[in-house]
N, C-alpha and C positions, 0 to 999 in steps of 0.2 A: 317836524318838517313833514308836510303831507306828501303822499306819493306823487301828485302832480307836480308839486315844487321840486321834489327830489329828482324826477325824471327830467324836468326843465334844466335843473342844475347840472345833471350829468350830460344833457345834450349840448349845453353851453361848453362844458369842459372839453367834451369831444371835439366839437368843431374847432376850439382854440387849439387843441392838441394836434388836429389834423394839419392845421395851417403851419404850425411851428415844428412839429415833432421831427427830430433828426434821427438818422440811422446811428447805430453804436459807433462812436468816433474812435474807439479805443486802439491801442497798438495791436500788434499781431497777436493772434490767439496763442495761448499756452502751447507748447510743443506737444504734439500727440493728442491734442484734444479738440473737440469741436463744439460749437454752441449748443446748448441744451434745446430741446424742441420747444415751440411756443406753448405757453401755458398762462393762465391766470393764477396768481398766488394770492389766496385770501388769507389774511392774517387776523386771527381773532386776538384781541388785545393790542390794538394798534397804537394806543397811548402808554403802553407799558415799557418797563425798564429794558426787558429782553429785546423787544423791537428797536429801541433806540440804541442800545449799546452792542447788540450783537447781530440782529437781522439786517439792519439797513447798512451797517459798515460792511457787512459780507456781500450784500447785493451790489454795493458800490464798487468793491474790489472784483467781483465777477464781471460787472460791466466794464471796468477798467481793463480786464483781461479779455474782453470780447467773447465771453462764455454765455451771453444770454441772447435770446432771440429778439428781433426788433418788434415782434408782435406780442411781446410779454406785457401783461398788465398786472398792477399790484393793488389790491383792494384791502384796505385796513378797516376792520370791523371794530367799533368800540361804542360803549355807552356815552351819551351826551352829544348834543348837536354842535356842530362846527363846520366851517367850510374846509374843503380840500386845501385851499391855499393856506389857511392856518396850520394845518397838519404838515404840509410841505415845509413851512417856515420853521416850525418847531424842530423837525427832523434835521433841516439844514443847520440850525444853530447848534443842535446836539452833535452832529457829525463834525462841525468845525471844531468844537471844543474836544471831542473825542480824538481827532487828528492831532491837536495840539499837545494833548495830555499823553497820548500813546504814539509818539513819534517812532518808538521802537517796533511797534506793530504795523504802523502804516509806511514806515521808513521815510516819512516826509511830515512836515507840519502843514503843508499846503495842499489843499484839495485839487483833484484833477476836476477843474470845473465842467468840462465836457462830459465826463464819465458821470458825474452826480447830476447834471442836468438831464442826462439820458434817463436815469432812474426817476427823478422827480416828475418828468413829463408823463410818467406811466403810473403815477400815484392817484388814487381816488379814496377819499375818505367816505365811510358807509356807516351812519349811526344806526344803532340797534342794541337791544338787550340780548345777552347770550341765552336767556332762558325763555324768550317769548316766540310764539309761532309766527307772529307777524314779521319778525326780522328775517327768518329764513324763507318765507313766502317772497318777500321783497328781493332777497338775495338770489333766488331761483330765477326771478324775472331778469335781474341784472346780469346774471351769468349766461342766460339765453342769448343776450346781445353781445357777448364777449367775442373777440376776434378768433379765440381758439377754444374748442370744446375741452381741452385739457385743463384740469383744475387741481391745484395743490392747496389744501386746507391746513394751515399751520395754527395749532393751538398754543399760542404764546400767552397762556393764562394760568391762573392758579388751578392746582389739582382738583378743586371741587368743582370746576366747571368742565372737566373732561367729559364725564359721562353725559351731563345735560346737553352739550354741544353736539356729541356723537348722535344722541337720540334724536335731536331736533334735525340734524342733517339727513340721517336715515329716514325719518318720518317724511321729510320734504322731498325725498328722492334724489338728493344731492350727491349721494355716494353711488349711484347707479352708473356703471360704465356702458356707454353705448357708442355705436358707429365707429369703433376703434380708438375712441378717446379715453384718457385716463382720468380717474378720480382717486386721489390719494390723500392720505391722512397723516399728518406729522404730529407727533405727540411728545411733549418734553417729560422729563422727570420732574417730580418723583413718580414712578409708575407703581402706585400702590404704596402702602405703608407696612405691609406684611403679607404673607402669603394669601390670606383670605381676601383681603382688599385687592391685591393684584389679580387674583382668579375672577373676582367680580368685575373689575374694570376691563379685563380681557373679554369676558362673557358679554358685556355690554357692547364692546366695539365689534366683536365677531358676529354679533347678531345682525349687524348692518353693513359690514364690509368683510371682504375676503382678507386673509393673512397677507397676501401679496400686495394689498393696497395700503397696508399700515406700517408707518416708519417710526419706531420707538426710538428717539434720538438720544445719544449720550455724547455731549460736546468733547469728552476726553478723546473719542475715537476720531474726531476731526483733526486732531494734532498730527502733523506730518511725522514727528518722532515717535509717536504710538503706531502709526500705519508702518513705520519702518522697521518695527520689531519683526514682522514676518519676513522682510526682506533679509535683516541680519541674520536671522536664524536658518532660513531655507536657501539663501542664495550664496552661502559661504560653507565650504566643506570643512573648515576647521572648528565650527561650532557644533553642528547637529550630532556628530558622534559622540560628543561628551555632555549632551543636553539631556541627562537622564540621571537617575538615582544612584547609579554605579559611581558618578563621578562629582554630582553636586551634593554639598551638604545642607545648604538651605537657600532660600530666595527671600529677599526683603523687598517690599514694595512700600513706598513712602510718598504721601502726598502732605506735605507740610506748608503751612501758611503763616506768615508773620501778623497778618491782620486779624481783627476780632470779628464780630458780627456785622459791623459797619451799618448800624441803624436798623438791622433786620431781626432785632431780638424777638418780636412777636412771632415772625415766621420760624426762627430757629427753636423756640420753645415748643413748637408743635413737632418738630422733626428730630433735631440732634444729629451730632456727628456720625453716629453709627448708620441711621437710616439714610443720611443724606449722601454718604460716601461708600460704605463697604459693599452692599450688595449690588451696586451698579458700577460706579467709577473703578473702585479697586479690584472688583471681580472681572471687570472687562480686561484690565491689565493682566491679571492672573490668567484669564483665558488665552490672551495672545501668547503669553510666555509658555503656558503649559500644553497647549493644544498639539495633537498629532499633526503631521504634515497633510494638508488636503491634496487631492489630486489635481486641483486647479484653483485659480482665484475666483471661480464662479461663486456668486453669493451663497448658494445652498451648500457648497462643498466647505466653504470657510465656516459657516455658521453650524453646520452639523458636527464639526470637530470641536468648536467651542462649547456647544450643547453638551457633548460627551464629557468635557472637563467638569462642567457645573453639575452634571449627573453624578460624577465620581467624588464630589466633595464630601467628607465626612460631616454630618451635622455638628455644629459648634455647641459645646457647653459652656457653662458659666466659667470654668477653669481656662477656657481658651480666649477669654475676653478681658480686657482692662479699660474701663471708662475713666475719663478725667474731666475737670472743668477748671479753666484758668481763673486764678485769683490774682490779686493786685501783686505786681512784680516790677522788675526793670523795664517792661515793655508798656506799663500803664495799669489802668484800673482792672478789677476782676469782672468776670461775666456778669455776676448779679448786679453790677452797678450800671450795666448798659441799659439804654432805653428800650422799654418794652419787655423787660425781663423780670419775672417773679423774683423779689428779694430773697425768698426761700427756694429758688429753683434747683432741681436736681438734674436738670438737662445737661448732657455731656457735651463738651466741645473738643473732646479728644476720644479716640477709639483706637484700640490696638486688638488685633486678633491673630491666633495661631491656627492655621488652616492646613489640613492634609487632603491631598487628592489621592485617593485610594484606587489607583490603577497601575499597570505593569511598569510605566515609566517613572512615576513619581512616589510609589509606596514608600513611606517612611521619611520622606523629605518635608520638613515644615516650611510652609509659606508664612512668613510673618508680615502682617499688613498693618500700617499705622497712618493715621490722618489726625490732623489737629490745627486748631486756630491759636494765634498768639504764641507761636513757637519761636525758637531763636533764629531760624533760617527759613526761607521760602524755597522749597524744591519738591519736585515730583521726579522719582527715579525709581529703577528696578536694579537690585544688586544681586548677582547670581555668585554666591561663594562656593568655590570648589573644595572638595574634600582635601585634608592635609596629607602630605606625602609623608613616608616613613622618615623618622628623625635619626635613626641609627647612624647613618652615614656622617652626620654632623655632630656626633656625641662629643668629639675631642676638640671641637672648635669653640671660640668665645661666642657661641650662639645659644640663647636659652630657648628659642623657639622660632619656628619658621612662619613668616607672615602668610596668611591663606591667600590663594590667588583669587581675586574678585574682579568679576566683569560687571560693569554698571553702565546701564542704558540711561542716559540723562534726558529727560522729557522736558522739564520746564524748571526755572527760566532758561538754564543752560541747555543747549541742544548738542547732543554728541555722545560719546562713550569714553570710558576710562577702563584701564585694565591694570590691576596691581599684580606685580610678580617679584621674584627674588633674583638678585645678582650678586656676583662676588665684588665686594668693596675693594678698589685698587690698594695694592700693598702686598707685602711678603707673607701675610697671614691669611688663611681662608676664613673670611668673615663675610657673613651674608647680609645684604642690605636690600630694603624695600624700594622698589622704583615704581613709577607709574608712566604708562603710555597713555596719550589721549588724542582723540579726534574730535573736532569741532566743526560743525556743519558750515559755519560762516567761513572757514578757511578753504572750503572746496566748492561751495556752491553759493550761487547769488541768492540773497534773501528775497522773499516775496511778501508783499503785504498780506497778512493772514490774521483774522481774528478767532479762527478755529471752526467757523461754520461754513465756510465757503464750500469745502469739499462735501460736505454733508448736504447743503442745499442743492448743489449741483447734481449730487448723486440722486437725490429725491426727484429731480426733474427728469433724469435719465432713466430712472426705474432701477438702479443698481442698489440692492439691499444688503451688500456685504458688510457695511459699517453699521447695521442697524439690528436691534434685538428682536428675536422672534418670541412669541407668546410663551412657548415651552421653556426657553432659556431664562425668561423673567421669573417664571414661576419656580423653576428649579433652583435659581439663586436665592429667592426668598425662602424656600423650603430648607436651604442649608443653614439659615440663620434663625429661623422662626422660634426655635427653642429659647434662644438668648432673648428674642423679643417678648417672649411671654413666659418668663421664668416662675418658678414656683415662689420665689421672694425677690424683691427687686435687687439688681446687681448694685453694689457700692459704686459711687461715683467719687474718684479720688482728686484731691486738689493738686494743682501744679502752678508754679509762678509764671505769670505772664512773661515771656521772653526766654523760658527755659526749653529743655528738650522734651518735656512731658512729665507725667507722673512716675515716681519711682517704682511703683508697682509694675509698670510696663518693662522695666529693666529687669525686675525680679522674675518676670515671666520667662524671659530668655536665659536669665542665669540658671534657672531650674534645668534648662536643657543644655547648659554649658556653653552658652553662646551670648553674644552682645549685639546690640543694635549698631549699624553703621552711625558714625558721628555725623550730625546735621552741619557741623562747621567744617568738616573735611572738604578740601578743594573748593573753597568758597567762591573763587573766581575760576571761571572755566579756562581762561587762558593761563592759570597757573597750575592747571591739572597736570601738566607734565613735568612740573618741577618736584625736587625732592622735598618730602615733608619735613 
């Protein structure tokens, strides 16, 4: 498409939009929140899966909650010529299917047509290659005509395009902040594949943008249940006094999936479970659990405390890690039979690690992290096991051992907490029985439509960096695992049956410490969590 034709097309779209564009028709704004400032959201990768499945549903939900400014514009950059109307239709079909398939996320199978229309009227497709100067020259001309000087550049693309896009944005002067307007850069994971590549990417970005302009996004931190970790810890006097090595025996962080690689075998071959999950998602959860109390919820106060945790992690060795790969089992075929996977692949689909945070609060307390695909249950949770009490008092009772107290923060798919403790079983004999107290979010709070990116996008527009990673934290996390990523000899990859709890060697790692993993099948249904096992 020529520049003249492209400008004419944009002019026609603008005229039609001005004639019919409506103000945000949504219901009352979320309590305590106000609409984000006006901005132009530029999405690189407009035709990609991330845009369809996560960004557009999130923008739709934000529009429905009246948290977007009426002057917002959304420009989708992608290779290949097409009309904006085609892109709109494709996104509409995708969102309708998403709403039907994800009723639990949207809480309805029907779209709010007014809210989605509000979004679609602000969409504009912008053809261009991510590595060509001409694309960015035209984009600069287009942004000069935008209603707002505020621009949010979202890199919803493969990691290989991160540096080229940043370099082109910088060279075109598109990251320069002038006249009080912001220019922000949102970058998805994987942010590097090891310490050296993370440093290289940070160096490229910070050559053209200040740290305050960069939003390294981790969608785990967009979950309300993850953000609630800080509230549970610091808003309740019953937890903080015992949240330390004197009372806690171990912490287990689990992110288990029942699905396989779902047609993404080629991508997964280059990444693996360890790089994909450990130094980012699971370390972020570890940081929330282990950080010292900040003086405020100011972004830098929170991020400083998380950075201190990552800096205190003892570098992992080969003895601290177990890798696994699912084989044919009750849940289906093995990983090597998946499309796009090397028949002789040694890529891990499971990773478990023993992590120590060597500071005054946590010295000696192991953090056991595990993640895997094709496991027996889907769950993301954090279990804090307290130390055992002396058994002497119960030596003459029919009790062989006391069940450890375990406090579990349930993140996904169940949302809430459980607490395991001991009571006397009714009857004339002193007999101890395990019981469980449970809290479910749905029992106390109205559910809101959320795919996990709404808060993150909203915070990017507001300029709130609390839930985003800084360059130093990224590099410190990679430094903690770099020895494992570049071992003297390759780490063994153990087999486990699809549909099982993972490789036996992961159990053995904990058994060496006299501990066991929390069962993946325990409290399978959230609403059964309060029932006796």
